N, C-alpha and C positions, 0 to 999 in steps of 0.2 A: 768474463774479462771486464765488461763495462761496469758491472757491480763493484768489482774490486777498485777500479779507478774512482768510482763515485764515493766509496767508503773512505778512501785516502783523502779525498778533497774535503771531508767533513772534520778533519782534525782541528781546525781553528775553532769551530763551534764546540767541539767536545772539550778542548782545553779551557775555553771560556766557561763552560758549564761546570767543569770540575772546580775551578777557582771560585765560582759563585756558590757552589755547594759547600766548599770549605768555609766561605764567609758565613753561610747559614749555620753551619755547625758551631763556629765561633760565636755567632750571635745568640744561639739558643743555649749553649752550655757554658760559656765563659763570660765575655763582656759584650754587651750589645753594640757599643760604639765601635769597638775594634772590628766586630763582625760586619758592621755597615761599611767601614773603610775597606775591608777585604772585598766586599761585594762591589763597592765603587771601583776598586782596582780591577775586578773582573770585567766590568763594563768598559773601563779605560783600555784594558788589554784587547777587548774586542774591537775597539776603535783603532788602536794601533795596528792590529793584524789586518783590519780592513784597509788601512792606509798603505801598508807595504806589500800586501799580496795582490796578485792579479785577480780578475773577476772569477776565473774558473778555480783558482787555488783557494779563494776565500770561501767557497762552498755556500752554505746557507747564511753566512754573514753578508753576502751580497744580496741586497734587497732593492736598492735604487742605484743612483750613481755613486761612485766612490766618494766624491766630495760630500754629498748629502749624508751617506752612511757614516763617514768618519766624523763629520761635524756633529751630527746628532748624537752619536755614541760618546764622544769626548765631552760634549756639553752636558749630557745626562750624567756621566761619571762625576763631573765637577759639581753638578747640582746635588747629587747624592752626598758627596763628601762635605759640601758646605752645610747641608742640612744636618749631617751627623755632628758637625762642629757646633752649630748654633742651638740645637735642641737641648734644653736643660735636662739634667738627670731627674 
């Protein structure tokens, strides 16, 4: 019973990793810049999920305090997106 509850609490991390994997597929096989934007979106999604979910529901997205995790993930997503914009082809 405890294992099932623990698996259910990992859906935010699994969703984030699936979006990040999709970004890697786009990066490798299509357009690198679009893949980076999808990857940045995955990091931003992790930040939003961490902001709206409780500590137990966030699962492994919960590392430190909610404010720290959310701020770090959203700033990282923004930095990745900005780098994707400014890096020349």
